[in-house]
N, C-alpha and C positions, 0 to 999 in steps of 0.2 A: 504495498499501500504506499509508504513513503517513495519507495523509483517510480509509482503509481503518480502522484501527487505532483512529484519532481517534472516530471514528462506533464501532467496538465500543467501545470506551473509557464513552464516554457514553452510551451506551442499554444497557449493561450495568449501571452507578451507576445510572440512570433508571427501570429492569428490575426490581432491586432492591428498590426503594421501591414497587412499584405490586402491587395486593394476585393480579395476574396470576402473579407467580414466588409469592407466598405460598401460593396455592395450586397452584403445581405443585411446593412443596416436600412443604405438607400429604402431598397427594395421593401423591408417590412414600416420602413417610414412612412414610404408614399402608400402602403394599405392598411395602414391608420389613417395615415390623412385624409384619403379617399371615401373612406367609410364612415370615417366623422363630417366632414362636409355634405356627403351625400345625408345622413341621419337632419345633418341643421337643415340644412331644405328639404326634406321629408316635414319636419316640423313645424320651420314658417310656411308651406304650401299649405301643412294642413289647416295650421292658424289663419289665415288669410283669406281660404275661402270657408273658414266657421264665419270670419266675422264677418266678410262679403253677406254674407246668407242672412246673419240673424240679423245687421243694419237696416236689413230691407223690412224688415217687421215695422211698426209704427209702436202698439199696443207694448207695455212696459212689461206687465204678465206676460206676455206671449214669448217676450224675446226672453225672461229669463226661465222661462220653460223651456226655446228652441236651446239658450244656453246649456242646457243641463240636458238637456234629447243628446247634444251634441258629444261633449264631456264623456257622456254614459257610452253611446256608441260605439266611440274612443277605446274608450276603457277595455268594451265588449271584444271588439280588433284587437285589441294589444294584449289581449288573455288568449284570444283563441292562436297566438302568430307564438309565446308561450310554450301551447299545449302541443303547437303542432313544431316546433325548434324540440322540446322535451319527451319528444318521439310518441305521445301520447298518455306520460308519465306526468298524472296528477301533482305529485309531489316533487318531485326536477320542476316542474309548470310553478308549482307556488315556490319554490326556492329564488327560481331566477326571476321571479320579480319584486325581490330583495333588492335588487342591483340595478343602479338609476339605468334607465332608458340606456345611452351614450354609451354606458363602462358597458354591459351587455352585447352592442353592435358591434366593439371594437374586438371585446373577446373573445365574440361569437368566430366571425371576419378573420382574427386573426389565427385562431386552430385552424379553421378552414386551410386558411392561407404556406403555413406553419411546415408541410408535410413536400410540401413542394421546395419551397425555400429552401428545406433542410436541402432537400435531394438534390439541387443546382448549387449551394454553396459550401454539402458537409463531403463530398462522393469522395475525394480523395484523401479523407484522411490516416490511411494504410496505404492506399495503390497512390499516393503520390510521393514515399516514401521508398516505397519496391519501385518505382519510375524509376527515381534519381538515383538511387541505392544506398542512400546513406542510411536508410536502415539496416546495416550492416556494423558498422560501429554505437548504435544504440544498441543491439543485441550481444555485445559484448561488454558490456556491462551492467547489463540487467540479463530480466527474463521478457520473452517475447508475450507472456499474458500480461505481464507490468506498462507493456507498449501499449498495446491497444487499449486498455481500460484506462490508462493515462492519455491518449488521443480522444478516447472516447467524454471522458470527465471534460477534458476542454470543449470541448460541441457544446457541453448542456450549458457551459459555464457563458460562454458568448452565446451562444441565443438567451441564457437568463438576462444578464447584462444589453444585449439588443432590444425584446421586450419589454427592459425598464423602459428604456429608451424612448421606445413604440407609445408610454403613455402624455411624454412630451403633445405632439399636437392634439391627442385628445382633449387634454386642458384649456390646450390655446385656442384651438376652434373656439371651443363649448365656452370660454370662457367671452372670446369677442364675439359671438356675435347671438348668443342667447340668451337673453336678459336675467332668465331665473337658472341660469346652472348657478347649483351649488358647488362649487369648486374643489373646498373639503370633503367634502359626503364623496363627490368621485373622486378624489384621490385615495380617499381610503375605500373604496372599493375596486380600485384600481391597484391597489396594496393587495387586496382577501383575489382579485382575478393573476398576480404576477405567479407567485408555486405553478396555480392551474398550469401554465402556457411552460414552466420551465420540465413540470412534471410530464407532461405529455410529449412535449423535445426527447425525453429518454426513450419512449415505446419508436417512435417516428426514427430516434435513430441510430434501434435495432436492424432491424433492410438494412437502410444504410452503411451502416457498419460490416453489416453481413458482405452486402455487394464490395466496398472495397478491398475486402479480404482477397475477394474468390479470383482478382484479377491482378495486372500488375499496371497498366497503364490508367493513366487518368479520364480518357475518354470513356471506353470502356467500362470504365465505374460507374458515371456518372449514364449513365444509359442506363449501364442496368441497375442504378437504385431506383432511376424514373418509374422504369418499367415493373420492379419488384412493387415496388407503393401501387401501382395502378392495379395490378394482378393484388394485389391486397384490398384497393378502393374493391372492385369488381368486387372478390370473395363476400367481402363485410356487408356489400347490397342483396347481391347473389343470394345470401345467408339471412336476411331479416325476413321474406319470405317465404323460404320452406319449412318444414315443423324441427321440434326433435326430434332425435339428435346430431340431425345435420345447422340445424342453428347456430350450432355452439360454434363451430368453426369464425364465426366473427369476431371472439377474442382471440384469432388468431392474429387481427390487424388491429391497425393503431386507429384505426376510424373511430372502432367500439368505447370507444374510453371517454371517448369525449365530450356526453351527456352526458355521462353519470360521477365529476369533476360538481358537478353542481347537485348533486342528491342533497338534501336537509344530515341526512348523518352523517356526522361525522365519521364513523366507522365507516361506513359505506365510501365516504372522502381518500379513506386512508387504507381502504380495500385498494381502492380502485390506482390507488398509487403504486402501489403494493406491486397490482399486475402491471403495471404499465413496464416499472425496470425489472419483470420479471418476462415481459414478451423483447425488452433489450437488452438480458442475458442469455435469454434462449437464440435470440438473433443472431447476437457476435459470438458466443457458444458456435451455433452451426459454422459461420465464417471462417473462424479462427480453427477448428479440424480439416482447416486448407492452409490456412497461415502457418499454421503450428510446424505443416511438413517442407513447406518452401522451402525453396534453392534458392537462398537470396542471395 
């Protein structure tokens, strides 16, 4: 573990200075900015449409009733949307409602974009050193297992750091364009969502680490990692519509763990986090069976 942390710290410092980290940060900030701006525009459009409809009513009582009806309709629509996001689980939908809408939009779209961003930027965590053959010098000083574990931890730390930076556009855009935006409440909600993004990265990095250990070239690793994630996404969608026990195959994909992080029960969320770690360990171990026998 000491060797793994040394490798993780060194690789993290090196990654921060590379264009790969810059690209990942810019792409993630772009996703956060676009989703926040779209949410702001949707809210402004709904408020404008409601005010225009109510302004045409002359009677004060009818105007108040219309405003109440519009608010109830918007609330019912938002509740229905949460129910759809939760996959029909009423408990998860209720817990989703505890998040400010803007934070929830940011977190949900981030969870959807992270797998593909990670596949496009972390594919060479092992394949890059195999291609340059720099892994030979590390293998003289530590085990191959510590090398892979250190590389994996560095990518998780990098994703966690960039996910933290993604909070900035949410707070800036919300504070600048929404009059009723509660900065402190949203900041605290973003802090609640931050560990979810980092833990979900474990589940995604498993297949990516597996692909990176199976091939030597970075180009092949990128293609294989993207292909793995696409196949797992198809498997997850297919398993949703199949009866048990085949439906349990969805837990072999990182996408099945996304919604469960919003379960109201803390123990359930901790079990879900353990599942992400186990998925990462399982896929990484599969790739390691090839890497441990590879001629460096």
